[in-house]
HTML snippet that shows the backbone in 3Dmol.js (N, CA, C, O; Angstrom):
<script src="https://3Dmol.org/build/3Dmol-min.js"></script>
<div id="view" style="width:600px;height:400px;position:relative"></div>
<script>
const pdb = `
ATOM      1  N   UNK A   1       0.834  -1.198   0.000  1.00  0.00           N
ATOM      2  CA  UNK A   1       0.000   0.000   0.000  1.00  0.00           C
ATOM      3  C   UNK A   1       0.875   1.257   0.000  1.00  0.00           C
ATOM      4  O   UNK A   1       0.611   2.220  -0.720  1.00  0.00           O
ATOM      5  N   UNK A   2       1.914   1.217   0.822  1.00  0.00           N
ATOM      6  CA  UNK A   2       2.812   2.363   0.925  1.00  0.00           C
ATOM      7  C   UNK A   2       3.518   2.620  -0.409  1.00  0.00           C
ATOM      8  O   UNK A   2       3.640   3.766  -0.841  1.00  0.00           O
ATOM      9  N   UNK A   3       3.984   1.541  -1.060  1.00  0.00           N
ATOM     10  CA  UNK A   3       4.671   1.695  -2.343  1.00  0.00           C
ATOM     11  C   UNK A   3       3.730   2.224  -3.418  1.00  0.00           C
ATOM     12  O   UNK A   3       4.130   3.056  -4.233  1.00  0.00           O
ATOM     13  N   UNK A   4       2.492   1.755  -3.431  1.00  0.00           N
ATOM     14  CA  UNK A   4       1.518   2.225  -4.408  1.00  0.00           C
ATOM     15  C   UNK A   4       1.260   3.724  -4.244  1.00  0.00           C
ATOM     16  O   UNK A   4       1.200   4.459  -5.229  1.00  0.00           O
ATOM     17  N   UNK A   5       1.109   4.166  -3.009  1.00  0.00           N
ATOM     18  CA  UNK A   5       0.882   5.587  -2.759  1.00  0.00           C
ATOM     19  C   UNK A   5       2.097   6.429  -3.132  1.00  0.00           C
ATOM     20  O   UNK A   5       1.950   7.548  -3.625  1.00  0.00           O
ATOM     21  N   UNK A   6       3.301   5.895  -2.898  1.00  0.00           N
ATOM     22  CA  UNK A   6       4.513   6.626  -3.294  1.00  0.00           C
ATOM     23  C   UNK A   6       4.590   6.761  -4.814  1.00  0.00           C
ATOM     24  O   UNK A   6       4.959   7.819  -5.324  1.00  0.00           O
ATOM     25  N   UNK A   7       4.246   5.704  -5.533  1.00  0.00           N
ATOM     26  CA  UNK A   7       4.256   5.767  -6.995  1.00  0.00           C
ATOM     27  C   UNK A   7       3.205   6.767  -7.485  1.00  0.00           C
ATOM     28  O   UNK A   7       3.466   7.537  -8.410  1.00  0.00           O
ATOM     29  N   UNK A   8       2.021   6.759  -6.869  1.00  0.00           N
ATOM     30  CA  UNK A   8       0.982   7.726  -7.236  1.00  0.00           C
ATOM     31  C   UNK A   8       1.431   9.158  -6.955  1.00  0.00           C
ATOM     32  O   UNK A   8       1.142  10.067  -7.733  1.00  0.00           O
ATOM     33  N   UNK A   9       2.135   9.356  -5.845  1.00  0.00           N
ATOM     34  CA  UNK A   9       2.634  10.686  -5.499  1.00  0.00           C
ATOM     35  C   UNK A   9       3.647  11.170  -6.537  1.00  0.00           C
ATOM     36  O   UNK A   9       3.626  12.338  -6.924  1.00  0.00           O
ATOM     37  N   UNK A  10       4.530  10.281  -6.987  1.00  0.00           N
ATOM     38  CA  UNK A  10       5.497  10.630  -8.032  1.00  0.00           C
ATOM     39  C   UNK A  10       4.786  10.988  -9.325  1.00  0.00           C
ATOM     40  O   UNK A  10       5.133  11.979  -9.966  1.00  0.00           O
ATOM     41  N   UNK A  11       3.801  10.199  -9.715  1.00  0.00           N
ATOM     42  CA  UNK A  11       3.070  10.450 -10.959  1.00  0.00           C
ATOM     43  C   UNK A  11       2.333  11.784 -10.887  1.00  0.00           C
ATOM     44  O   UNK A  11       2.386  12.574 -11.830  1.00  0.00           O
ATOM     45  N   UNK A  12       1.652  12.038  -9.781  1.00  0.00           N
ATOM     46  CA  UNK A  12       0.927  13.298  -9.618  1.00  0.00           C
ATOM     47  C   UNK A  12       1.897  14.474  -9.612  1.00  0.00           C
ATOM     48  O   UNK A  12       1.583  15.533 -10.155  1.00  0.00           O
ATOM     49  N   UNK A  13       3.064  14.304  -9.009  1.00  0.00           N
ATOM     50  CA  UNK A  13       4.070  15.371  -8.989  1.00  0.00           C
ATOM     51  C   UNK A  13       4.518  15.731 -10.399  1.00  0.00           C
ATOM     52  O   UNK A  13       4.621  16.909 -10.740  1.00  0.00           O
ATOM     53  N   UNK A  14       4.781  14.723 -11.214  1.00  0.00           N
ATOM     54  CA  UNK A  14       5.208  14.968 -12.595  1.00  0.00           C
ATOM     55  C   UNK A  14       4.081  15.616 -13.394  1.00  0.00           C
ATOM     56  O   UNK A  14       4.329  16.507 -14.206  1.00  0.00           O
ATOM     57  N   UNK A  15       2.848  15.175 -13.167  1.00  0.00           N
ATOM     58  CA  UNK A  15       1.705  15.766 -13.867  1.00  0.00           C
ATOM     59  C   UNK A  15       1.487  17.224 -13.466  1.00  0.00           C
ATOM     60  O   UNK A  15       1.108  18.044 -14.303  1.00  0.00           O
ATOM     61  N   UNK A  16       1.723  17.556 -12.192  1.00  0.00           N
ATOM     62  CA  UNK A  16       1.601  18.949 -11.750  1.00  0.00           C
ATOM     63  C   UNK A  16       2.634  19.817 -12.455  1.00  0.00           C
ATOM     64  O   UNK A  16       2.317  20.911 -12.922  1.00  0.00           O
ATOM     65  N   UNK A  17       3.861  19.333 -12.531  1.00  0.00           N
ATOM     66  CA  UNK A  17       4.909  20.096 -13.213  1.00  0.00           C
ATOM     67  C   UNK A  17       4.517  20.336 -14.669  1.00  0.00           C
ATOM     68  O   UNK A  17       4.655  21.450 -15.176  1.00  0.00           O
ATOM     69  N   UNK A  18       4.031  19.296 -15.339  1.00  0.00           N
ATOM     70  CA  UNK A  18       3.602  19.446 -16.721  1.00  0.00           C
ATOM     71  C   UNK A  18       2.445  20.409 -16.877  1.00  0.00           C
ATOM     72  O   UNK A  18       2.421  21.210 -17.811  1.00  0.00           O
ATOM     73  N   UNK A  19       1.480  20.338 -15.966  1.00  0.00           N
ATOM     74  CA  UNK A  19       0.311  21.221 -16.045  1.00  0.00           C
ATOM     75  C   UNK A  19       0.701  22.678 -15.834  1.00  0.00           C
ATOM     76  O   UNK A  19       0.171  23.567 -16.501  1.00  0.00           O
ATOM     77  N   UNK A  20       1.615  22.924 -14.918  1.00  0.00           N
ATOM     78  CA  UNK A  20       2.051  24.301 -14.671  1.00  0.00           C
ATOM     79  C   UNK A  20       2.842  24.836 -15.862  1.00  0.00           C
ATOM     80  O   UNK A  20       2.689  25.997 -16.239  1.00  0.00           O
ATOM     81  N   UNK A  21       3.679  23.998 -16.449  1.00  0.00           N
ATOM     82  CA  UNK A  21       4.463  24.446 -17.600  1.00  0.00           C
ATOM     83  C   UNK A  21       3.598  24.673 -18.836  1.00  0.00           C
ATOM     84  O   UNK A  21       3.966  25.470 -19.698  1.00  0.00           O
ATOM     85  N   UNK A  22       2.478  24.004 -18.941  1.00  0.00           N
ATOM     86  CA  UNK A  22       1.602  24.147 -20.103  1.00  0.00           C
ATOM     87  C   UNK A  22       0.667  25.354 -20.003  1.00  0.00           C
ATOM     88  O   UNK A  22       0.025  25.710 -20.992  1.00  0.00           O
ATOM     89  N   UNK A  23       0.577  25.990 -18.834  1.00  0.00           N
ATOM     90  CA  UNK A  23      -0.303  27.138 -18.697  1.00  0.00           C
ATOM     91  C   UNK A  23       0.269  28.324 -19.461  1.00  0.00           C
ATOM     92  O   UNK A  23       1.474  28.572 -19.425  1.00  0.00           O
ATOM     93  N   UNK A  24      -0.601  29.057 -20.154  1.00  0.00           N
ATOM     94  CA  UNK A  24      -0.112  30.204 -20.924  1.00  0.00           C
ATOM     95  C   UNK A  24       0.385  31.326 -20.023  1.00  0.00           C
ATOM     96  O   UNK A  24      -0.091  31.504 -18.902  1.00  0.00           O
ATOM     97  N   UNK A  25       1.343  32.070 -20.535  1.00  0.00           N
ATOM     98  CA  UNK A  25       1.924  33.182 -19.792  1.00  0.00           C
ATOM     99  C   UNK A  25       0.920  34.321 -19.688  1.00  0.00           C
ATOM    100  O   UNK A  25       0.154  34.565 -20.620  1.00  0.00           O
ATOM    101  N   UNK A  26       0.922  35.006 -18.573  1.00  0.00           N
ATOM    102  CA  UNK A  26       0.008  36.124 -18.388  1.00  0.00           C
ATOM    103  C   UNK A  26       0.668  37.459 -18.719  1.00  0.00           C
ATOM    104  O   UNK A  26      -0.026  38.458 -18.905  1.00  0.00           O
ATOM    105  N   UNK A  27       1.996  37.490 -18.796  1.00  0.00           N
ATOM    106  CA  UNK A  27       2.725  38.721 -19.103  1.00  0.00           C
ATOM    107  C   UNK A  27       3.168  38.720 -20.554  1.00  0.00           C
ATOM    108  O   UNK A  27       3.479  37.673 -21.120  1.00  0.00           O
ATOM    109  N   UNK A  28       3.194  39.911 -21.152  1.00  0.00           N
ATOM    110  CA  UNK A  28       3.668  40.028 -22.523  1.00  0.00           C
ATOM    111  C   UNK A  28       5.179  39.891 -22.607  1.00  0.00           C
ATOM    112  O   UNK A  28       5.697  39.249 -23.520  1.00  0.00           O
ATOM    113  N   UNK A  29       5.877  40.481 -21.675  1.00  0.00           N
ATOM    114  CA  UNK A  29       7.328  40.385 -21.659  1.00  0.00           C
ATOM    115  C   UNK A  29       7.825  40.566 -20.237  1.00  0.00           C
ATOM    116  O   UNK A  29       7.046  40.841 -19.325  1.00  0.00           O
ATOM    117  N   UNK A  30       9.116  40.409 -20.057  1.00  0.00           N
ATOM    118  CA  UNK A  30       9.702  40.516 -18.718  1.00  0.00           C
ATOM    119  C   UNK A  30       9.630  41.941 -18.193  1.00  0.00           C
ATOM    120  O   UNK A  30       9.522  42.150 -16.985  1.00  0.00           O
ATOM    121  N   UNK A  31       9.688  42.914 -19.077  1.00  0.00           N
ATOM    122  CA  UNK A  31       9.665  44.306 -18.638  1.00  0.00           C
ATOM    123  C   UNK A  31       8.323  44.681 -18.019  1.00  0.00           C
ATOM    124  O   UNK A  31       8.276  45.508 -17.108  1.00  0.00           O
ATOM    125  N   UNK A  32       7.237  44.089 -18.496  1.00  0.00           N
ATOM    126  CA  UNK A  32       5.932  44.425 -17.926  1.00  0.00           C
ATOM    127  C   UNK A  32       5.798  43.927 -16.493  1.00  0.00           C
ATOM    128  O   UNK A  32       5.067  44.517 -15.698  1.00  0.00           O
ATOM    129  N   UNK A  33       6.496  42.849 -16.160  1.00  0.00           N
ATOM    130  CA  UNK A  33       6.443  42.382 -14.779  1.00  0.00           C
ATOM    131  C   UNK A  33       7.247  43.291 -13.852  1.00  0.00           C
ATOM    132  O   UNK A  33       6.919  43.420 -12.673  1.00  0.00           O
ATOM    133  N   UNK A  34       8.279  43.911 -14.373  1.00  0.00           N
ATOM    134  CA  UNK A  34       9.076  44.838 -13.567  1.00  0.00           C
ATOM    135  C   UNK A  34       8.409  46.198 -13.439  1.00  0.00           C
ATOM    136  O   UNK A  34       8.509  46.847 -12.398  1.00  0.00           O
ATOM    137  N   UNK A  35       7.732  46.628 -14.490  1.00  0.00           N
ATOM    138  CA  UNK A  35       7.114  47.954 -14.473  1.00  0.00           C
ATOM    139  C   UNK A  35       5.686  47.935 -13.934  1.00  0.00           C
ATOM    140  O   UNK A  35       5.063  48.989 -13.802  1.00  0.00           O
ATOM    141  N   UNK A  36       5.178  46.786 -13.630  1.00  0.00           N
ATOM    142  CA  UNK A  36       3.823  46.689 -13.113  1.00  0.00           C
ATOM    143  C   UNK A  36       2.816  46.282 -14.152  1.00  0.00           C
ATOM    144  O   UNK A  36       1.692  45.922 -13.802  1.00  0.00           O
ATOM    145  N   UNK A  37       3.170  46.323 -15.401  1.00  0.00           N
ATOM    146  CA  UNK A  37       2.282  45.877 -16.473  1.00  0.00           C
ATOM    147  C   UNK A  37       0.981  46.628 -16.532  1.00  0.00           C
ATOM    148  O   UNK A  37      -0.083  46.009 -16.553  1.00  0.00           O
ATOM    149  N   UNK A  38       1.028  47.945 -16.560  1.00  0.00           N
ATOM    150  CA  UNK A  38      -0.177  48.765 -16.495  1.00  0.00           C
ATOM    151  C   UNK A  38      -0.788  49.027 -17.866  1.00  0.00           C
ATOM    152  O   UNK A  38      -1.313  50.116 -18.101  1.00  0.00           O
ATOM    153  N   UNK A  39      -0.733  48.069 -18.765  1.00  0.00           N
ATOM    154  CA  UNK A  39      -1.367  48.268 -20.058  1.00  0.00           C
ATOM    155  C   UNK A  39      -2.766  47.641 -20.068  1.00  0.00           C
ATOM    156  O   UNK A  39      -3.138  46.925 -19.138  1.00  0.00           O
ATOM    157  N   UNK A  40      -3.527  47.913 -21.113  1.00  0.00           N
ATOM    158  CA  UNK A  40      -4.922  47.458 -21.163  1.00  0.00           C
ATOM    159  C   UNK A  40      -5.056  45.951 -21.331  1.00  0.00           C
ATOM    160  O   UNK A  40      -6.085  45.382 -20.968  1.00  0.00           O
ATOM    161  N   UNK A  41      -4.024  45.287 -21.881  1.00  0.00           N
ATOM    162  CA  UNK A  41      -4.154  43.850 -22.131  1.00  0.00           C
ATOM    163  C   UNK A  41      -4.024  43.012 -20.862  1.00  0.00           C
ATOM    164  O   UNK A  41      -4.320  41.818 -20.879  1.00  0.00           O
ATOM    165  N   UNK A  42      -3.592  43.616 -19.778  1.00  0.00           N
ATOM    166  CA  UNK A  42      -3.412  42.845 -18.545  1.00  0.00           C
ATOM    167  C   UNK A  42      -4.555  43.053 -17.556  1.00  0.00           C
ATOM    168  O   UNK A  42      -4.386  42.811 -16.361  1.00  0.00           O
ATOM    169  N   UNK A  43      -5.711  43.496 -18.036  1.00  0.00           N
ATOM    170  CA  UNK A  43      -6.846  43.664 -17.137  1.00  0.00           C
ATOM    171  C   UNK A  43      -7.350  42.307 -16.694  1.00  0.00           C
ATOM    172  O   UNK A  43      -7.189  41.310 -17.399  1.00  0.00           O
ATOM    173  N   UNK A  44      -7.949  42.276 -15.542  1.00  0.00           N
ATOM    174  CA  UNK A  44      -8.456  41.023 -14.999  1.00  0.00           C
ATOM    175  C   UNK A  44      -9.648  40.547 -15.820  1.00  0.00           C
ATOM    176  O   UNK A  44     -10.649  41.253 -15.953  1.00  0.00           O
ATOM    177  N   UNK A  45      -9.528  39.355 -16.363  1.00  0.00           N
ATOM    178  CA  UNK A  45     -10.644  38.759 -17.090  1.00  0.00           C
ATOM    179  C   UNK A  45     -10.724  37.287 -16.716  1.00  0.00           C
ATOM    180  O   UNK A  45      -9.739  36.677 -16.298  1.00  0.00           O
ATOM    181  N   UNK A  46     -11.881  36.749 -16.871  1.00  0.00           N
ATOM    182  CA  UNK A  46     -12.108  35.354 -16.523  1.00  0.00           C
ATOM    183  C   UNK A  46     -11.413  34.456 -17.545  1.00  0.00           C
ATOM    184  O   UNK A  46     -11.589  34.635 -18.750  1.00  0.00           O
ATOM    185  N   UNK A  47     -10.619  33.486 -17.065  1.00  0.00           N
ATOM    186  CA  UNK A  47      -9.945  32.604 -18.026  1.00  0.00           C
ATOM    187  C   UNK A  47     -10.958  31.748 -18.778  1.00  0.00           C
ATOM    188  O   UNK A  47     -11.956  31.298 -18.215  1.00  0.00           O
ATOM    189  N   UNK A  48     -10.679  31.535 -20.066  1.00  0.00           N
ATOM    190  CA  UNK A  48     -11.585  30.758 -20.902  1.00  0.00           C
ATOM    191  C   UNK A  48     -10.809  29.719 -21.678  1.00  0.00           C
ATOM    192  O   UNK A  48      -9.607  29.859 -21.904  1.00  0.00           O
ATOM    193  N   UNK A  49     -11.502  28.686 -22.078  1.00  0.00           N
ATOM    194  CA  UNK A  49     -10.907  27.672 -22.943  1.00  0.00           C
ATOM    195  C   UNK A  49      -9.802  26.883 -22.281  1.00  0.00           C
ATOM    196  O   UNK A  49      -9.957  26.345 -21.184  1.00  0.00           O
ATOM    197  N   UNK A  50      -8.682  26.828 -22.977  1.00  0.00           N
ATOM    198  CA  UNK A  50      -7.553  26.016 -22.527  1.00  0.00           C
ATOM    199  C   UNK A  50      -7.008  26.499 -21.186  1.00  0.00           C
ATOM    200  O   UNK A  50      -6.652  25.690 -20.329  1.00  0.00           O
ATOM    201  N   UNK A  51      -6.944  27.820 -21.005  1.00  0.00           N
ATOM    202  CA  UNK A  51      -6.420  28.374 -19.752  1.00  0.00           C
ATOM    203  C   UNK A  51      -7.283  27.961 -18.558  1.00  0.00           C
ATOM    204  O   UNK A  51      -6.747  27.593 -17.512  1.00  0.00           O
ATOM    205  N   UNK A  52      -8.591  28.015 -18.697  1.00  0.00           N
ATOM    206  CA  UNK A  52      -9.493  27.608 -17.620  1.00  0.00           C
ATOM    207  C   UNK A  52      -9.360  26.120 -17.335  1.00  0.00           C
ATOM    208  O   UNK A  52      -9.357  25.698 -16.179  1.00  0.00           O
ATOM    209  N   UNK A  53      -9.251  25.328 -18.400  1.00  0.00           N
ATOM    210  CA  UNK A  53      -9.085  23.886 -18.231  1.00  0.00           C
ATOM    211  C   UNK A  53      -7.793  23.561 -17.485  1.00  0.00           C
ATOM    212  O   UNK A  53      -7.793  22.726 -16.581  1.00  0.00           O
ATOM    213  N   UNK A  54      -6.694  24.214 -17.858  1.00  0.00           N
ATOM    214  CA  UNK A  54      -5.418  23.942 -17.205  1.00  0.00           C
ATOM    215  C   UNK A  54      -5.420  24.389 -15.744  1.00  0.00           C
ATOM    216  O   UNK A  54      -4.789  23.752 -14.900  1.00  0.00           O
ATOM    217  N   UNK A  55      -6.123  25.476 -15.443  1.00  0.00           N
ATOM    218  CA  UNK A  55      -6.233  25.900 -14.046  1.00  0.00           C
ATOM    219  C   UNK A  55      -6.982  24.856 -13.226  1.00  0.00           C
ATOM    220  O   UNK A  55      -6.585  24.548 -12.102  1.00  0.00           O
ATOM    221  N   UNK A  56      -8.061  24.310 -13.780  1.00  0.00           N
ATOM    222  CA  UNK A  56      -8.832  23.286 -13.065  1.00  0.00           C
ATOM    223  C   UNK A  56      -8.010  22.016 -12.880  1.00  0.00           C
ATOM    224  O   UNK A  56      -8.042  21.402 -11.813  1.00  0.00           O
ATOM    225  N   UNK A  57      -7.272  21.621 -13.919  1.00  0.00           N
ATOM    226  CA  UNK A  57      -6.417  20.429 -13.824  1.00  0.00           C
ATOM    227  C   UNK A  57      -5.364  20.630 -12.740  1.00  0.00           C
ATOM    228  O   UNK A  57      -5.099  19.718 -11.956  1.00  0.00           O
ATOM    229  N   UNK A  58      -4.766  21.813 -12.689  1.00  0.00           N
ATOM    230  CA  UNK A  58      -3.735  22.095 -11.692  1.00  0.00           C
ATOM    231  C   UNK A  58      -4.305  22.048 -10.282  1.00  0.00           C
ATOM    232  O   UNK A  58      -3.659  21.531  -9.371  1.00  0.00           O
ATOM    233  N   UNK A  59      -5.502  22.579 -10.092  1.00  0.00           N
ATOM    234  CA  UNK A  59      -6.130  22.557  -8.762  1.00  0.00           C
ATOM    235  C   UNK A  59      -6.429  21.121  -8.338  1.00  0.00           C
ATOM    236  O   UNK A  59      -6.158  20.737  -7.200  1.00  0.00           O
ATOM    237  N   UNK A  60      -6.983  20.334  -9.248  1.00  0.00           N
ATOM    238  CA  UNK A  60      -7.306  18.937  -8.928  1.00  0.00           C
ATOM    239  C   UNK A  60      -6.033  18.153  -8.601  1.00  0.00           C
ATOM    240  O   UNK A  60      -6.003  17.389  -7.637  1.00  0.00           O
ATOM    241  N   UNK A  61      -4.990  18.343  -9.401  1.00  0.00           N
ATOM    242  CA  UNK A  61      -3.727  17.639  -9.133  1.00  0.00           C
ATOM    243  C   UNK A  61      -3.111  18.088  -7.810  1.00  0.00           C
ATOM    244  O   UNK A  61      -2.536  17.273  -7.088  1.00  0.00           O
ATOM    245  N   UNK A  62      -3.224  19.365  -7.488  1.00  0.00           N
ATOM    246  CA  UNK A  62      -2.718  19.857  -6.203  1.00  0.00           C
ATOM    247  C   UNK A  62      -3.457  19.236  -5.028  1.00  0.00           C
ATOM    248  O   UNK A  62      -2.838  18.864  -4.030  1.00  0.00           O
ATOM    249  N   UNK A  63      -4.770  19.121  -5.137  1.00  0.00           N
ATOM    250  CA  UNK A  63      -5.558  18.493  -4.073  1.00  0.00           C
ATOM    251  C   UNK A  63      -5.176  17.026  -3.934  1.00  0.00           C
ATOM    252  O   UNK A  63      -5.021  16.523  -2.821  1.00  0.00           O
ATOM    253  N   UNK A  64      -5.022  16.332  -5.077  1.00  0.00           N
ATOM    254  CA  UNK A  64      -4.586  14.931  -5.027  1.00  0.00           C
ATOM    255  C   UNK A  64      -3.219  14.792  -4.379  1.00  0.00           C
ATOM    256  O   UNK A  64      -3.000  13.892  -3.569  1.00  0.00           O
ATOM    257  N   UNK A  65      -2.298  15.683  -4.734  1.00  0.00           N
ATOM    258  CA  UNK A  65      -0.951  15.639  -4.174  1.00  0.00           C
ATOM    259  C   UNK A  65      -0.983  15.750  -2.649  1.00  0.00           C
ATOM    260  O   UNK A  65      -0.392  14.930  -1.946  1.00  0.00           O
ATOM    261  N   UNK A  66      -1.677  16.767  -2.148  1.00  0.00           N
ATOM    262  CA  UNK A  66      -1.727  16.950  -0.697  1.00  0.00           C
ATOM    263  C   UNK A  66      -2.503  15.839  -0.006  1.00  0.00           C
ATOM    264  O   UNK A  66      -2.153  15.443   1.106  1.00  0.00           O
ATOM    265  N   UNK A  67      -3.544  15.332  -0.640  1.00  0.00           N
ATOM    266  CA  UNK A  67      -4.293  14.214  -0.061  1.00  0.00           C
ATOM    267  C   UNK A  67      -3.433  12.966   0.063  1.00  0.00           C
ATOM    268  O   UNK A  67      -3.424  12.315   1.108  1.00  0.00           O
ATOM    269  N   UNK A  68      -2.709  12.631  -1.004  1.00  0.00           N
ATOM    270  CA  UNK A  68      -1.831  11.452  -0.959  1.00  0.00           C
ATOM    271  C   UNK A  68      -0.712  11.654   0.042  1.00  0.00           C
ATOM    272  O   UNK A  68      -0.346  10.723   0.759  1.00  0.00           O
ATOM    273  N   UNK A  69      -0.162  12.865   0.102  1.00  0.00           N
ATOM    274  CA  UNK A  69       0.911  13.147   1.063  1.00  0.00           C
ATOM    275  C   UNK A  69       0.407  12.998   2.503  1.00  0.00           C
ATOM    276  O   UNK A  69       1.116  12.462   3.355  1.00  0.00           O
ATOM    277  N   UNK A  70      -0.806  13.470   2.776  1.00  0.00           N
ATOM    278  CA  UNK A  70      -1.363  13.330   4.125  1.00  0.00           C
ATOM    279  C   UNK A  70      -1.629  11.873   4.474  1.00  0.00           C
ATOM    280  O   UNK A  70      -1.388  11.448   5.603  1.00  0.00           O
ATOM    281  N   UNK A  71      -2.129  11.105   3.502  1.00  0.00           N
ATOM    282  CA  UNK A  71      -2.373   9.676   3.744  1.00  0.00           C
ATOM    283  C   UNK A  71      -1.056   8.955   4.026  1.00  0.00           C
ATOM    284  O   UNK A  71      -0.982   8.122   4.930  1.00  0.00           O
ATOM    285  N   UNK A  72      -0.016   9.278   3.250  1.00  0.00           N
ATOM    286  CA  UNK A  72       1.299   8.662   3.489  1.00  0.00           C
ATOM    287  C   UNK A  72       1.848   9.035   4.862  1.00  0.00           C
ATOM    288  O   UNK A  72       2.447   8.200   5.540  1.00  0.00           O
ATOM    289  N   UNK A  73       1.646  10.288   5.276  1.00  0.00           N
ATOM    290  CA  UNK A  73       2.096  10.705   6.600  1.00  0.00           C
ATOM    291  C   UNK A  73       1.346   9.940   7.689  1.00  0.00           C
ATOM    292  O   UNK A  73       1.940   9.508   8.676  1.00  0.00           O
ATOM    293  N   UNK A  74       0.037   9.778   7.499  1.00  0.00           N
ATOM    294  CA  UNK A  74      -0.766   9.070   8.489  1.00  0.00           C
ATOM    295  C   UNK A  74      -0.348   7.595   8.562  1.00  0.00           C
ATOM    296  O   UNK A  74      -0.261   7.034   9.654  1.00  0.00           O
ATOM    297  N   UNK A  75      -0.092   6.969   7.419  1.00  0.00           N
ATOM    298  CA  UNK A  75       0.329   5.570   7.397  1.00  0.00           C
ATOM    299  C   UNK A  75       1.684   5.402   8.066  1.00  0.00           C
ATOM    300  O   UNK A  75       1.892   4.450   8.817  1.00  0.00           O
ATOM    301  N   UNK A  76       2.612   6.326   7.799  1.00  0.00           N
ATOM    302  CA  UNK A  76       3.945   6.178   8.379  1.00  0.00           C
ATOM    303  C   UNK A  76       3.967   6.438   9.886  1.00  0.00           C
ATOM    304  O   UNK A  76       4.880   5.979  10.573  1.00  0.00           O
ATOM    305  N   UNK A  77       2.978   7.167  10.408  1.00  0.00           N
ATOM    306  CA  UNK A  77       2.955   7.425  11.853  1.00  0.00           C
ATOM    307  C   UNK A  77       2.318   6.283  12.637  1.00  0.00           C
ATOM    308  O   UNK A  77       2.416   6.251  13.864  1.00  0.00           O
ATOM    309  N   UNK A  78       1.668   5.347  11.950  1.00  0.00           N
ATOM    310  CA  UNK A  78       1.028   4.224  12.656  1.00  0.00           C
ATOM    311  C   UNK A  78       1.775   2.941  12.442  1.00  0.00           C
ATOM    312  O   UNK A  78       1.375   1.900  12.963  1.00  0.00           O
TER     313      UNK A  78
END
`;
const viewer = $3Dmol.createViewer("view");
viewer.addModel(pdb, "pdb");
viewer.setStyle({}, {cartoon: {color: "spectrum"}});
viewer.zoomTo();
viewer.render();
</script>
């Protein structure tokens, strides 16, 4: 059981890294992050399409990661 959960934790970790890397950039360039990015294209808008899907995938994978980590901690303490 412990080995299965460790393998699942590794898989979820790799999937989280992939999901974060696949999310589109919110800044146009590096200078906008330094200057505050006060242009009209950076206004707050609701993510749609692929961006919304990737955000949901990242949240679900994060919850799975912490859930598996807590279960592993509980198993190792008993």
